[in-house]
All heavy atoms as TSV, in Angstrom:
chain	resi	resn	atom	element	x	y	z
A	1	MET	N	N	-16.221	-23.280	-55.747
A	1	MET	CA	C	-15.255	-23.844	-54.772
A	1	MET	C	C	-14.385	-22.815	-54.276
A	1	MET	O	O	-13.769	-21.957	-54.810
A	1	MET	CB	C	-14.490	-25.032	-55.476
A	1	MET	CG	C	-13.509	-25.759	-54.615
A	1	MET	SD	S	-12.673	-26.991	-55.558
A	1	MET	CE	C	-12.020	-27.896	-54.114
A	2	ASN	N	N	-14.113	-22.922	-52.818
A	2	ASN	CA	C	-13.213	-22.059	-52.161
A	2	ASN	C	C	-11.743	-22.394	-52.413
A	2	ASN	O	O	-11.397	-23.610	-52.514
A	2	ASN	CB	C	-13.486	-22.004	-50.819
A	2	ASN	CG	C	-14.786	-21.387	-50.424
A	2	ASN	OD1	O	-15.239	-20.546	-51.143
A	2	ASN	ND2	N	-15.385	-21.759	-49.398
A	3	LEU	N	N	-10.919	-21.466	-52.486
A	3	LEU	CA	C	-9.464	-21.683	-52.520
A	3	LEU	C	C	-8.779	-21.875	-51.269
A	3	LEU	O	O	-9.377	-21.379	-50.203
A	3	LEU	CB	C	-8.781	-20.379	-53.228
A	3	LEU	CG	C	-9.160	-19.988	-54.561
A	3	LEU	CD1	C	-8.512	-18.737	-54.984
A	3	LEU	CD2	C	-8.973	-21.084	-55.575
A	4	THR	N	N	-7.723	-22.701	-51.323
A	4	THR	CA	C	-6.949	-22.969	-50.039
A	4	THR	C	C	-6.245	-21.636	-49.732
A	4	THR	O	O	-6.161	-20.675	-50.504
A	4	THR	CB	C	-6.002	-24.116	-50.164
A	4	THR	OG1	O	-5.058	-23.773	-51.106
A	4	THR	CG2	C	-6.761	-25.380	-50.556
A	5	LYS	N	N	-5.703	-21.560	-48.567
A	5	LYS	CA	C	-4.852	-20.333	-48.118
A	5	LYS	C	C	-3.746	-20.203	-49.177
A	5	LYS	O	O	-3.328	-19.045	-49.551
A	5	LYS	CB	C	-4.468	-20.349	-46.697
A	5	LYS	CG	C	-5.607	-20.089	-45.749
A	5	LYS	CD	C	-5.123	-20.164	-44.371
A	5	LYS	CE	C	-6.226	-20.040	-43.421
A	5	LYS	NZ	N	-5.897	-20.060	-41.996
A	6	LYS	N	N	-3.086	-21.216	-49.425
A	6	LYS	CA	C	-1.955	-21.230	-50.309
A	6	LYS	C	C	-2.222	-20.836	-51.656
A	6	LYS	O	O	-1.683	-20.019	-52.444
A	6	LYS	CB	C	-1.132	-22.524	-50.269
A	6	LYS	CG	C	-0.419	-22.892	-48.906
A	6	LYS	CD	C	0.287	-24.128	-48.924
A	6	LYS	CE	C	0.952	-24.340	-47.524
A	6	LYS	NZ	N	1.713	-25.481	-47.551
A	7	GLN	N	N	-3.334	-21.393	-52.196
A	7	GLN	CA	C	-3.815	-21.040	-53.606
A	7	GLN	C	C	-4.199	-19.529	-53.655
A	7	GLN	O	O	-3.804	-18.878	-54.534
A	7	GLN	CB	C	-4.963	-21.845	-54.038
A	7	GLN	CG	C	-4.670	-23.297	-54.245
A	7	GLN	CD	C	-5.918	-24.167	-54.454
A	7	GLN	OE1	O	-6.936	-23.778	-53.979
A	7	GLN	NE2	N	-5.692	-25.234	-55.143
A	8	ALA	N	N	-4.932	-19.031	-52.571
A	8	ALA	CA	C	-5.257	-17.716	-52.600
A	8	ALA	C	C	-4.001	-16.705	-52.484
A	8	ALA	O	O	-4.044	-15.750	-53.183
A	8	ALA	CB	C	-6.204	-17.399	-51.362
A	9	GLY	N	N	-2.977	-17.174	-51.718
A	9	GLY	CA	C	-1.843	-16.423	-51.471
A	9	GLY	C	C	-1.115	-16.315	-53.036
A	9	GLY	O	O	-0.679	-15.264	-53.235
A	10	ILE	N	N	-1.000	-17.423	-53.671
A	10	ILE	CA	C	-0.337	-17.395	-54.935
A	10	ILE	C	C	-1.136	-16.633	-55.885
A	10	ILE	O	O	-0.460	-15.783	-56.675
A	10	ILE	CB	C	-0.097	-18.825	-55.447
A	10	ILE	CG1	C	0.929	-19.585	-54.684
A	10	ILE	CG2	C	0.253	-19.019	-57.029
A	10	ILE	CD1	C	1.121	-21.000	-55.056
A	11	LEU	N	N	-2.433	-16.636	-55.963
A	11	LEU	CA	C	-3.215	-15.942	-56.844
A	11	LEU	C	C	-3.033	-14.368	-56.599
A	11	LEU	O	O	-2.892	-13.577	-57.490
A	11	LEU	CB	C	-4.711	-16.314	-56.762
A	11	LEU	CG	C	-5.717	-15.696	-57.781
A	11	LEU	CD1	C	-5.234	-15.983	-59.130
A	11	LEU	CD2	C	-7.032	-16.220	-57.491
A	12	GLU	N	N	-3.106	-14.033	-55.345
A	12	GLU	CA	C	-2.880	-12.648	-54.917
A	12	GLU	C	C	-1.535	-12.144	-55.379
A	12	GLU	O	O	-1.322	-11.024	-55.800
A	12	GLU	CB	C	-3.131	-12.396	-53.505
A	12	GLU	CG	C	-2.957	-11.074	-52.958
A	12	GLU	CD	C	-3.169	-10.851	-51.482
A	12	GLU	OE1	O	-3.390	-11.857	-50.762
A	12	GLU	OE2	O	-3.010	-9.711	-51.092
A	13	PHE	N	N	-0.538	-12.903	-55.071
A	13	PHE	CA	C	0.893	-12.579	-55.415
A	13	PHE	C	C	0.903	-12.238	-57.060
A	13	PHE	O	O	1.467	-11.331	-57.475
A	13	PHE	CB	C	1.908	-13.682	-55.058
A	13	PHE	CG	C	3.249	-13.328	-55.607
A	13	PHE	CD1	C	4.110	-12.390	-55.026
A	13	PHE	CD2	C	3.730	-13.887	-56.777
A	13	PHE	CE1	C	5.281	-12.082	-55.502
A	13	PHE	CE2	C	4.934	-13.632	-57.260
A	13	PHE	CZ	C	5.815	-12.773	-56.609
A	14	ILE	N	N	0.335	-13.166	-57.804
A	14	ILE	CA	C	0.306	-13.039	-59.267
A	14	ILE	C	C	-0.361	-11.876	-59.707
A	14	ILE	O	O	0.129	-11.056	-60.496
A	14	ILE	CB	C	-0.215	-14.326	-59.947
A	14	ILE	CG1	C	0.641	-15.545	-59.658
A	14	ILE	CG2	C	-0.402	-14.172	-61.360
A	14	ILE	CD1	C	0.139	-16.879	-60.144
A	15	GLU	N	N	-1.512	-11.640	-59.119
A	15	GLU	CA	C	-2.362	-10.377	-59.571
A	15	GLU	C	C	-1.565	-9.135	-59.184
A	15	GLU	O	O	-1.447	-8.194	-59.979
A	15	GLU	CB	C	-3.748	-10.385	-58.823
A	15	GLU	CG	C	-4.593	-11.403	-59.366
A	15	GLU	CD	C	-5.851	-11.601	-58.511
A	15	GLU	OE1	O	-5.895	-11.168	-57.281
A	15	GLU	OE2	O	-6.754	-12.283	-59.036
A	16	ASN	N	N	-0.942	-9.102	-58.038
A	16	ASN	CA	C	-0.173	-7.934	-57.613
A	16	ASN	C	C	1.098	-7.681	-58.518
A	16	ASN	O	O	1.454	-6.581	-58.940
A	16	ASN	CB	C	0.282	-7.991	-56.108
A	16	ASN	CG	C	-0.906	-7.775	-55.237
A	16	ASN	OD1	O	-1.910	-7.255	-55.628
A	16	ASN	ND2	N	-0.812	-8.327	-54.057
A	17	PHE	N	N	1.747	-8.798	-58.782
A	17	PHE	CA	C	2.983	-8.785	-59.615
A	17	PHE	C	C	2.564	-8.196	-60.991
A	17	PHE	O	O	3.307	-7.389	-61.540
A	17	PHE	CB	C	3.588	-10.243	-59.684
A	17	PHE	CG	C	4.915	-10.293	-60.415
A	17	PHE	CD1	C	6.054	-10.256	-59.642
A	17	PHE	CD2	C	5.080	-10.349	-61.808
A	17	PHE	CE1	C	7.357	-10.373	-60.179
A	17	PHE	CE2	C	6.354	-10.317	-62.424
A	17	PHE	CZ	C	7.424	-10.387	-61.584
A	18	ILE	N	N	1.566	-8.815	-61.680
A	18	ILE	CA	C	1.148	-8.292	-62.991
A	18	ILE	C	C	0.767	-6.796	-62.877
A	18	ILE	O	O	1.088	-6.044	-63.900
A	18	ILE	CB	C	-0.058	-9.192	-63.481
A	18	ILE	CG1	C	0.498	-10.582	-63.764
A	18	ILE	CG2	C	-0.650	-8.588	-64.736
A	18	ILE	CD1	C	-0.611	-11.574	-64.052
A	19	SER	N	N	0.036	-6.437	-61.930
A	19	SER	CA	C	-0.346	-5.012	-61.910
A	19	SER	C	C	0.821	-4.131	-61.702
A	19	SER	O	O	0.858	-2.925	-62.205
A	19	SER	CB	C	-1.328	-4.785	-60.753
A	19	SER	OG	O	-0.826	-4.873	-59.498
A	20	GLN	N	N	1.888	-4.576	-61.104
A	20	GLN	CA	C	3.075	-3.653	-60.866
A	20	GLN	C	C	4.013	-3.812	-62.014
A	20	GLN	O	O	4.741	-2.808	-62.277
A	20	GLN	CB	C	3.789	-4.201	-59.527
A	20	GLN	CG	C	3.055	-3.921	-58.305
A	20	GLN	CD	C	3.731	-4.425	-57.062
A	20	GLN	OE1	O	4.873	-4.976	-57.198
A	20	GLN	NE2	N	3.125	-4.343	-55.959
A	21	THR	N	N	4.190	-4.942	-62.703
A	21	THR	CA	C	5.213	-5.045	-63.733
A	21	THR	C	C	4.667	-5.077	-65.085
A	21	THR	O	O	5.411	-4.880	-66.089
A	21	THR	CB	C	6.041	-6.278	-63.610
A	21	THR	OG1	O	5.107	-7.470	-63.650
A	21	THR	CG2	C	6.733	-6.278	-62.147
A	22	GLY	N	N	3.398	-5.487	-65.327
A	22	GLY	CA	C	2.740	-5.652	-66.598
A	22	GLY	C	C	2.973	-6.970	-67.260
A	22	GLY	O	O	2.522	-7.314	-68.357
A	23	TYR	N	N	3.589	-7.912	-66.449
A	23	TYR	CA	C	3.764	-9.283	-67.064
A	23	TYR	C	C	3.822	-10.311	-65.877
A	23	TYR	O	O	3.811	-9.907	-64.723
A	23	TYR	CB	C	5.163	-9.369	-67.810
A	23	TYR	CG	C	6.359	-9.022	-66.968
A	23	TYR	CD1	C	7.041	-10.006	-66.212
A	23	TYR	CD2	C	6.873	-7.640	-67.077
A	23	TYR	CE1	C	8.140	-9.584	-65.555
A	23	TYR	CE2	C	7.969	-7.308	-66.380
A	23	TYR	CZ	C	8.652	-8.158	-65.613
A	23	TYR	OH	O	9.747	-7.831	-64.819
A	24	SER	N	N	3.591	-11.483	-66.220
A	24	SER	CA	C	3.410	-12.629	-65.206
A	24	SER	C	C	4.716	-12.908	-64.507
A	24	SER	O	O	5.764	-12.907	-65.210
A	24	SER	CB	C	2.900	-13.969	-65.858
A	24	SER	OG	O	1.583	-13.550	-66.430
A	25	PRO	N	N	4.737	-13.334	-63.308
A	25	PRO	CA	C	5.957	-13.871	-62.690
A	25	PRO	C	C	6.249	-15.361	-63.093
A	25	PRO	O	O	5.417	-16.027	-63.587
A	25	PRO	CB	C	5.578	-13.878	-61.157
A	25	PRO	CG	C	4.031	-14.011	-61.181
A	25	PRO	CD	C	3.571	-13.416	-62.430
A	26	THR	N	N	7.507	-15.560	-62.951
A	26	THR	CA	C	7.988	-17.009	-63.326
A	26	THR	C	C	7.642	-17.836	-62.059
A	26	THR	O	O	7.390	-17.265	-60.894
A	26	THR	CB	C	9.443	-17.167	-63.540
A	26	THR	OG1	O	10.146	-16.585	-62.440
A	26	THR	CG2	C	9.829	-16.201	-64.718
A	27	TYR	N	N	7.685	-19.190	-62.202
A	27	TYR	CA	C	7.420	-20.114	-61.020
A	27	TYR	C	C	8.615	-19.875	-60.115
A	27	TYR	O	O	8.292	-19.873	-58.805
A	27	TYR	CB	C	7.501	-21.534	-61.500
A	27	TYR	CG	C	6.301	-21.972	-62.297
A	27	TYR	CD1	C	5.343	-21.233	-62.631
A	27	TYR	CD2	C	6.110	-23.387	-62.588
A	27	TYR	CE1	C	4.141	-21.671	-63.276
A	27	TYR	CE2	C	5.056	-23.961	-63.254
A	27	TYR	CZ	C	4.064	-23.042	-63.579
A	27	TYR	OH	O	2.984	-23.497	-64.273
A	28	ARG	N	N	9.749	-19.581	-60.563
A	28	ARG	CA	C	10.890	-19.378	-59.641
A	28	ARG	C	C	10.683	-18.087	-58.749
A	28	ARG	O	O	10.954	-18.047	-57.640
A	28	ARG	CB	C	12.200	-19.304	-60.290
A	28	ARG	CG	C	13.321	-19.039	-59.465
A	28	ARG	CD	C	14.332	-20.219	-59.232
A	28	ARG	NE	N	14.356	-21.284	-60.096
A	28	ARG	CZ	C	14.513	-22.586	-59.640
A	28	ARG	NH1	N	14.494	-22.861	-58.313
A	28	ARG	NH2	N	14.616	-23.513	-60.562
A	29	GLU	N	N	10.145	-17.044	-59.426
A	29	GLU	CA	C	9.841	-15.725	-58.680
A	29	GLU	C	C	8.732	-16.042	-57.629
A	29	GLU	O	O	8.850	-15.431	-56.541
A	29	GLU	CB	C	9.441	-14.690	-59.686
A	29	GLU	CG	C	10.584	-14.155	-60.451
A	29	GLU	CD	C	10.076	-13.322	-61.714
A	29	GLU	OE1	O	8.990	-13.394	-62.270
A	29	GLU	OE2	O	11.074	-12.393	-62.049
A	30	ILE	N	N	7.775	-16.833	-58.008
A	30	ILE	CA	C	6.759	-17.047	-56.940
A	30	ILE	C	C	7.310	-17.817	-55.840
A	30	ILE	O	O	6.966	-17.612	-54.681
A	30	ILE	CB	C	5.541	-17.853	-57.684
A	30	ILE	CG1	C	4.856	-17.063	-58.757
A	30	ILE	CG2	C	4.509	-18.356	-56.603
A	30	ILE	CD1	C	3.926	-17.797	-59.564
A	31	GLN	N	N	8.132	-18.955	-56.215
A	31	GLN	CA	C	8.732	-19.729	-55.223
A	31	GLN	C	C	9.580	-18.892	-54.229
A	31	GLN	O	O	9.461	-19.008	-52.940
A	31	GLN	CB	C	9.567	-20.822	-55.799
A	31	GLN	CG	C	10.469	-21.619	-54.823
A	31	GLN	CD	C	11.626	-22.216	-55.506
A	31	GLN	OE1	O	11.836	-22.117	-56.640
A	31	GLN	NE2	N	12.392	-23.044	-54.666
A	32	THR	N	N	10.371	-18.032	-54.736
A	32	THR	CA	C	11.263	-17.225	-53.823
A	32	THR	C	C	10.447	-16.250	-53.041
A	32	THR	O	O	10.686	-16.144	-51.893
A	32	THR	CB	C	12.334	-16.548	-54.776
A	32	THR	OG1	O	13.068	-17.478	-55.589
A	32	THR	CG2	C	13.285	-15.609	-53.943
A	33	SER	N	N	9.597	-15.508	-53.558
A	33	SER	CA	C	8.812	-14.547	-52.991
A	33	SER	C	C	7.890	-15.053	-51.884
A	33	SER	O	O	7.728	-14.462	-50.793
A	33	SER	CB	C	7.972	-13.679	-53.857
A	33	SER	OG	O	8.818	-13.060	-54.878
A	34	LEU	N	N	7.317	-16.243	-52.070
A	34	LEU	CA	C	6.356	-16.812	-51.123
A	34	LEU	C	C	7.139	-17.847	-50.152
A	34	LEU	O	O	6.339	-18.389	-49.285
A	34	LEU	CB	C	5.253	-17.439	-51.804
A	34	LEU	CG	C	4.360	-16.444	-52.630
A	34	LEU	CD1	C	3.222	-17.135	-53.237
A	34	LEU	CD2	C	3.893	-15.320	-51.659
A	35	GLY	N	N	8.409	-18.135	-50.341
A	35	GLY	CA	C	9.126	-19.024	-49.482
A	35	GLY	C	C	8.770	-20.515	-49.723
A	35	GLY	O	O	9.068	-21.342	-48.760
A	36	TYR	N	N	8.539	-20.914	-50.909
A	36	TYR	CA	C	8.237	-22.364	-51.232
A	36	TYR	C	C	9.738	-23.027	-51.349
A	36	TYR	O	O	10.474	-22.350	-51.925
A	36	TYR	CB	C	7.393	-22.629	-52.424
A	36	TYR	CG	C	5.979	-22.318	-51.958
A	36	TYR	CD1	C	5.342	-21.123	-52.551
A	36	TYR	CD2	C	5.195	-23.290	-51.373
A	36	TYR	CE1	C	3.989	-20.887	-52.288
A	36	TYR	CE2	C	3.761	-22.973	-51.197
A	36	TYR	CZ	C	3.296	-21.805	-51.513
A	36	TYR	OH	O	2.009	-21.598	-51.366
A	37	LYS	N	N	9.787	-24.169	-51.057
A	37	LYS	CA	C	11.191	-24.954	-51.170
A	37	LYS	C	C	11.205	-25.488	-52.640
A	37	LYS	O	O	12.377	-25.893	-53.020
A	37	LYS	CB	C	11.268	-25.966	-50.073
A	37	LYS	CG	C	11.332	-25.361	-48.739
A	37	LYS	CD	C	11.599	-26.480	-47.624
A	37	LYS	CE	C	11.639	-25.781	-46.321
A	37	LYS	NZ	N	11.951	-26.740	-45.280
A	38	SER	N	N	10.207	-25.704	-53.346
A	38	SER	CA	C	10.183	-26.328	-54.597
A	38	SER	C	C	9.409	-25.656	-55.597
A	38	SER	O	O	8.302	-25.233	-55.369
A	38	SER	CB	C	9.743	-27.783	-54.421
A	38	SER	OG	O	9.479	-28.403	-55.582
A	39	VAL	N	N	9.951	-25.550	-56.769
A	39	VAL	CA	C	9.320	-25.106	-57.968
A	39	VAL	C	C	8.090	-26.007	-58.341
A	39	VAL	O	O	6.971	-25.546	-58.754
A	39	VAL	CB	C	10.157	-24.740	-59.244
A	39	VAL	CG1	C	9.389	-24.472	-60.368
A	39	VAL	CG2	C	11.141	-23.819	-58.937
A	40	ALA	N	N	8.187	-27.323	-58.074
A	40	ALA	CA	C	7.107	-28.219	-58.414
A	40	ALA	C	C	5.911	-28.009	-57.571
A	40	ALA	O	O	4.821	-28.209	-57.926
A	40	ALA	CB	C	7.729	-29.647	-58.130
A	41	THR	N	N	6.129	-27.500	-56.345
A	41	THR	CA	C	4.907	-27.108	-55.494
A	41	THR	C	C	4.194	-25.982	-56.068
A	41	THR	O	O	2.882	-26.025	-56.047
A	41	THR	CB	C	5.397	-26.790	-53.951
A	41	THR	OG1	O	6.164	-27.843	-53.552
A	41	THR	CG2	C	4.238	-26.549	-53.151
A	42	VAL	N	N	4.940	-24.957	-56.496
A	42	VAL	CA	C	4.245	-23.827	-57.147
A	42	VAL	C	C	3.607	-24.292	-58.436
A	42	VAL	O	O	2.439	-23.899	-58.646
A	42	VAL	CB	C	5.352	-22.765	-57.490
A	42	VAL	CG1	C	4.727	-21.578	-58.428
A	42	VAL	CG2	C	5.968	-22.241	-56.229
A	43	ALA	N	N	4.104	-25.194	-59.220
A	43	ALA	CA	C	3.627	-25.717	-60.462
A	43	ALA	C	C	2.201	-26.488	-60.156
A	43	ALA	O	O	1.350	-26.211	-60.816
A	43	ALA	CB	C	4.509	-26.539	-61.183
A	44	LYS	N	N	2.283	-27.242	-59.107
A	44	LYS	CA	C	1.032	-27.980	-58.720
A	44	LYS	C	C	-0.045	-26.979	-58.359
A	44	LYS	O	O	-1.294	-27.097	-58.720
A	44	LYS	CB	C	1.384	-28.916	-57.641
A	44	LYS	CG	C	0.275	-29.734	-57.139
A	44	LYS	CD	C	-0.245	-30.750	-58.198
A	44	LYS	CE	C	-1.278	-31.616	-57.791
A	44	LYS	NZ	N	-1.958	-32.354	-58.880
A	45	HIS	N	N	0.221	-25.996	-57.575
A	45	HIS	CA	C	-0.781	-24.945	-57.128
A	45	HIS	C	C	-1.293	-24.248	-58.381
A	45	HIS	O	O	-2.515	-23.965	-58.475
A	45	HIS	CB	C	-0.293	-24.013	-56.151
A	45	HIS	CG	C	-0.134	-24.678	-54.752
A	45	HIS	ND1	N	-1.154	-25.096	-54.094
A	45	HIS	CD2	C	1.017	-24.647	-53.925
A	45	HIS	CE1	C	-0.785	-25.513	-52.853
A	45	HIS	NE2	N	0.570	-25.257	-52.755
A	46	ILE	N	N	-0.471	-23.840	-59.290
A	46	ILE	CA	C	-0.831	-23.130	-60.653
A	46	ILE	C	C	-1.704	-24.114	-61.391
A	46	ILE	O	O	-2.772	-23.597	-61.842
A	46	ILE	CB	C	0.462	-22.703	-61.413
A	46	ILE	CG1	C	1.337	-21.714	-60.606
A	46	ILE	CG2	C	0.014	-22.188	-62.701
A	46	ILE	CD1	C	0.617	-20.344	-60.324
A	47	ASP	N	N	-1.344	-25.328	-61.514
A	47	ASP	CA	C	-2.203	-26.206	-62.220
A	47	ASP	C	C	-3.613	-26.374	-61.595
A	47	ASP	O	O	-4.583	-26.395	-62.344
A	47	ASP	CB	C	-1.516	-27.685	-62.310
A	47	ASP	CG	C	-0.362	-27.675	-63.268
A	47	ASP	OD1	O	-0.126	-26.718	-63.979
A	47	ASP	OD2	O	0.444	-28.669	-63.172
A	48	ASN	N	N	-3.584	-26.343	-60.349
A	48	ASN	CA	C	-5.007	-26.422	-59.657
A	48	ASN	C	C	-5.742	-25.090	-59.810
A	48	ASN	O	O	-6.941	-25.195	-60.145
A	48	ASN	CB	C	-4.744	-26.628	-58.171
A	48	ASN	CG	C	-4.357	-28.111	-57.819
A	48	ASN	OD1	O	-4.467	-28.997	-58.630
A	48	ASN	ND2	N	-3.588	-28.263	-56.636
A	49	LEU	N	N	-5.125	-23.984	-59.865
A	49	LEU	CA	C	-5.697	-22.742	-60.136
A	49	LEU	C	C	-6.282	-22.645	-61.510
A	49	LEU	O	O	-7.455	-22.251	-61.883
A	49	LEU	CB	C	-4.853	-21.603	-59.798
A	49	LEU	CG	C	-4.529	-21.278	-58.385
A	49	LEU	CD1	C	-3.384	-20.312	-58.169
A	49	LEU	CD2	C	-5.754	-20.742	-57.623
A	50	VAL	N	N	-5.575	-23.262	-62.518
A	50	VAL	CA	C	-5.944	-23.305	-63.866
A	50	VAL	C	C	-7.177	-24.209	-63.958
A	50	VAL	O	O	-8.192	-23.862	-64.610
A	50	VAL	CB	C	-4.864	-23.845	-64.754
A	50	VAL	CG1	C	-5.292	-24.122	-66.230
A	50	VAL	CG2	C	-3.720	-22.749	-64.950
A	51	ALA	N	N	-7.209	-25.386	-63.323
A	51	ALA	CA	C	-8.252	-26.321	-63.390
A	51	ALA	C	C	-9.569	-25.733	-62.702
A	51	ALA	O	O	-10.728	-26.026	-63.075
A	51	ALA	CB	C	-7.874	-27.501	-62.614
A	52	LEU	N	N	-9.298	-24.827	-61.802
A	52	LEU	CA	C	-10.559	-24.203	-61.049
A	52	LEU	C	C	-10.903	-22.990	-61.924
A	52	LEU	O	O	-11.984	-22.350	-61.553
A	52	LEU	CB	C	-10.150	-23.707	-59.671
A	52	LEU	CG	C	-9.875	-24.779	-58.682
A	52	LEU	CD1	C	-9.364	-24.239	-57.368
A	52	LEU	CD2	C	-11.081	-25.616	-58.358
A	53	GLY	N	N	-10.267	-22.568	-62.871
A	53	GLY	CA	C	-10.716	-21.468	-63.836
A	53	GLY	C	C	-10.264	-20.163	-63.194
A	53	GLY	O	O	-10.796	-19.075	-63.751
A	54	LYS	N	N	-9.384	-20.095	-62.331
A	54	LYS	CA	C	-8.875	-18.906	-61.618
A	54	LYS	C	C	-7.701	-18.250	-62.509
A	54	LYS	O	O	-7.497	-17.008	-62.287
A	54	LYS	CB	C	-8.549	-19.096	-60.289
A	54	LYS	CG	C	-9.548	-19.612	-59.321
A	54	LYS	CD	C	-10.643	-18.576	-59.216
A	54	LYS	CE	C	-11.800	-19.062	-58.264
A	54	LYS	NZ	N	-12.873	-18.131	-58.134
A	55	LEU	N	N	-6.943	-19.083	-63.226
A	55	LEU	CA	C	-5.851	-18.553	-64.101
A	55	LEU	C	C	-5.989	-19.220	-65.407
A	55	LEU	O	O	-6.598	-20.183	-65.578
A	55	LEU	CB	C	-4.502	-18.995	-63.378
A	55	LEU	CG	C	-3.992	-18.377	-62.170
A	55	LEU	CD1	C	-2.794	-18.960	-61.682
A	55	LEU	CD2	C	-3.964	-16.863	-62.379
A	56	GLU	N	N	-5.364	-18.575	-66.311
A	56	GLU	CA	C	-5.257	-19.140	-67.703
A	56	GLU	C	C	-3.804	-19.252	-68.071
A	56	GLU	O	O	-2.981	-18.334	-67.667
A	56	GLU	CB	C	-5.982	-18.426	-68.739
A	56	GLU	CG	C	-7.431	-18.379	-68.686
A	56	GLU	CD	C	-8.061	-17.439	-69.750
A	56	GLU	OE1	O	-7.345	-17.096	-70.704
A	56	GLU	OE2	O	-9.314	-17.121	-69.610
A	57	LYS	N	N	-3.305	-20.287	-68.666
A	57	LYS	CA	C	-1.960	-20.382	-69.297
A	57	LYS	C	C	-2.024	-20.158	-70.745
A	57	LYS	O	O	-2.873	-20.519	-71.386
A	57	LYS	CB	C	-1.388	-21.781	-69.037
A	57	LYS	CG	C	-1.039	-22.086	-67.659
A	57	LYS	CD	C	-0.235	-23.501	-67.644
A	57	LYS	CE	C	0.216	-23.721	-66.222
A	57	LYS	NZ	N	0.995	-25.126	-66.274
A	58	ALA	N	N	-1.037	-19.350	-71.212
A	58	ALA	CA	C	-0.908	-19.086	-72.625
A	58	ALA	C	C	-0.169	-20.204	-73.257
A	58	ALA	O	O	0.829	-20.666	-72.682
A	58	ALA	CB	C	-0.142	-17.661	-72.838
A	59	ASP	N	N	-0.544	-20.568	-74.379
A	59	ASP	CA	C	0.134	-21.615	-75.108
A	59	ASP	C	C	0.817	-20.988	-76.270
A	59	ASP	O	O	0.799	-21.548	-77.489
A	59	ASP	CB	C	-0.881	-22.699	-75.570
A	59	ASP	CG	C	-1.378	-23.542	-74.454
A	59	ASP	OD1	O	-0.677	-23.747	-73.417
A	59	ASP	OD2	O	-2.620	-24.052	-74.484
A	60	ASN	N	N	1.578	-19.925	-76.109
A	60	ASN	CA	C	2.195	-19.257	-77.222
A	60	ASN	C	C	3.705	-19.481	-77.350
A	60	ASN	O	O	4.472	-18.877	-77.988
A	60	ASN	CB	C	1.894	-17.753	-77.202
A	60	ASN	CG	C	2.394	-17.137	-75.773
A	60	ASN	OD1	O	3.040	-17.820	-75.075
A	60	ASN	ND2	N	2.053	-15.901	-75.643
A	61	GLY	N	N	4.138	-20.438	-76.530
A	61	GLY	CA	C	5.498	-20.792	-76.432
A	61	GLY	C	C	6.503	-19.886	-75.728
A	61	GLY	O	O	7.677	-20.093	-75.683
A	62	GLU	N	N	5.990	-18.840	-75.121
A	62	GLU	CA	C	6.870	-17.881	-74.414
A	62	GLU	C	C	7.177	-18.472	-73.074
A	62	GLU	O	O	6.464	-19.215	-72.448
A	62	GLU	CB	C	6.113	-16.564	-74.310
A	62	GLU	CG	C	6.046	-15.825	-75.596
A	62	GLU	CD	C	5.377	-14.425	-75.464
A	62	GLU	OE1	O	5.284	-13.898	-74.192
A	62	GLU	OE2	O	4.841	-13.792	-76.467
A	63	ALA	N	N	8.277	-18.057	-72.510
A	63	ALA	CA	C	8.757	-18.562	-71.200
A	63	ALA	C	C	7.874	-17.964	-70.143
A	63	ALA	O	O	7.640	-18.653	-69.057
A	63	ALA	CB	C	10.225	-18.089	-70.908
A	64	ARG	N	N	7.333	-16.809	-70.262
A	64	ARG	CA	C	6.440	-16.175	-69.119
A	64	ARG	C	C	5.127	-16.510	-69.423
A	64	ARG	O	O	4.437	-16.311	-70.275
A	64	ARG	CB	C	6.681	-14.710	-68.985
A	64	ARG	CG	C	8.000	-14.466	-68.263
A	64	ARG	CD	C	8.002	-12.997	-67.963
A	64	ARG	NE	N	9.294	-12.705	-67.350
A	64	ARG	CZ	C	9.474	-12.588	-66.040
A	64	ARG	NH1	N	8.607	-12.853	-65.181
A	64	ARG	NH2	N	10.729	-12.380	-65.487
């Protein structure tokens, strides 16, 4: 399945952020950097990327 432009943009941002910093961005960092008005919008896109198998969420209790 192809990603939407917004999903692809978020995925690219996350990949670049991790390669530059060594850790994942927060939802708020994604929101601010990509100009979204709501963290909930970012969360929905992330959930969709996880469902598509493009991202994995760690269940280790850490904030990032």
